[in-house]
C-alpha positions in Angstrom: 127.4 103.2 106.4 127.5 104.6 102.9 126.6 108.2 102.1 123.1 107.6 100.8 122.2 105.7 104.0 123.7 108.5 106.1 121.6 111.0 104.2 118.4 109.0 104.7 119.2 108.4 108.4 119.9 112.1 109.0 116.7 113.1 107.1 114.6 110.6 109.1 116.1 111.7 112.4 115.4 115.3 111.7 111.9 114.4 110.6 111.2 112.4 113.8 112.4 115.3 115.9 110.2 117.6 113.9 107.2 115.3 114.3 107.7 115.1 118.1 107.9 118.9 118.3 104.8 119.4 116.1 102.8 116.8 118.1 103.9 118.1 121.5 103.2 121.8 120.7 99.9 120.9 119.0 98.8 119.0 122.1 99.8 121.8 124.4 98.1 124.5 122.3 94.9 122.5 122.0 94.9 121.5 125.7 96.3 123.9 128.3 96.6 126.9 125.9 93.0 126.2 124.6 93.6 127.4 121.1 91.2 126.4 118.3 92.5 123.4 116.2 93.4 125.3 113.0 95.4 127.9 114.9 97.1 125.3 117.0 98.0 123.1 114.0 99.2 126.1 112.0 101.6 127.1 114.8 102.7 123.6 115.5 103.3 123.0 111.7 105.6 126.1 111.5 107.4 124.9 114.7 107.8 121.4 113.2 109.1 122.8 109.9 111.6 124.9 111.8 112.9 122.0 113.8 113.2 119.9 110.6 115.0 122.7 108.7 117.5 123.2 111.5 118.1 119.5 111.9 118.7 119.2 108.2 120.7 122.4 107.8 122.9 121.8 110.8 123.1 118.0 110.5 122.2 116.1 107.4 123.1 118.8 104.8 125.5 120.8 107.0 128.0 121.0 104.1 125.5 122.4 101.6 125.4 126.2 101.2 121.6 126.6 101.5 121.0 129.0 104.3 118.9 132.0 105.0 115.3 133.0 104.6 115.0 131.8 100.9 116.1 128.3 101.8 113.8 128.2 104.8 110.9 129.5 102.7 111.5 126.8 100.1 111.7 124.2 102.8 108.4 125.3 104.3 106.9 125.1 100.8 108.2 121.6 100.3 106.7 120.6 103.7 103.4 122.2 102.7 103.4 120.1 99.5 104.0 117.0 101.7 101.0 118.0 103.9 98.9 118.4 100.7 99.8 114.9 99.6 98.7 113.6 103.0 95.4 115.5 102.7 94.9 114.2 99.2 95.3 110.6 100.2 92.8 111.1 103.0 90.4 112.9 100.7 90.5 110.2 98.0 90.1 107.4 100.5 87.4 109.0 102.7 85.3 110.9 100.1 86.3 109.2 96.8 86.4 105.6 97.9 83.9 105.9 100.7 86.3 104.4 103.3 85.1 106.4 106.3 86.1 104.5 109.4 88.6 105.9 111.8 91.0 103.1 110.9 90.6 103.8 107.1 91.3 107.5 107.8 94.3 106.7 109.9 95.7 104.3 107.3 95.1 106.7 104.3 96.3 109.9 106.0 98.9 108.8 108.6 100.3 105.7 106.9 100.0 105.8 103.1 99.8 109.6 103.1 102.8 110.0 105.4 104.9 107.6 103.4 104.1 109.4 100.1 104.6 112.8 101.8 107.9 111.7 103.2 109.1 110.9 99.6 108.0 114.3 98.4 109.7 116.0 101.4 112.9 114.0 100.9 113.1 114.7 97.2 112.2 118.4 97.7 114.6 118.9 100.5 117.6 117.4 98.7 116.7 118.8 95.3 115.2 122.2 95.9 116.6 123.3 99.3 120.0 121.7 99.7 120.9 121.2 96.1 124.3 122.9 96.4 127.5 120.9 96.6 128.4 119.2 99.8 125.4 116.9 99.9 125.9 113.9 102.1 124.6 111.4 99.5 125.8 110.8 96.0 122.4 110.1 94.5 121.3 112.8 92.2 117.6 111.9 92.2 
């Protein structure tokens, strides 16, 4: 497997683990813990970001020198930008185009929005967070 594919695979694996942690924690916080949805989502988002950061810092980009609170803060900001992309896709589809069914919301937010947000997150993670030497891939995108 070439370096670019290893980087993509590592980034995707960290993202899947983060998604699972976010979903599991959100479900628990909304269910048994009985928190309101915004508090539950805020806490699960931070937990998911932390899992993704650790997966990338200790795995995909382990040779990069980006560590510490600054790198983590930039990583959370990049993930926040990705979340905004998902919300923008949903907003445009639902309110701008009038596609208001549950299926349309799912496609725009969780499929199209997630795909575009993943591109933003990948670019931001490799360019803004782990931009130091030692990157797994050779692409300078």
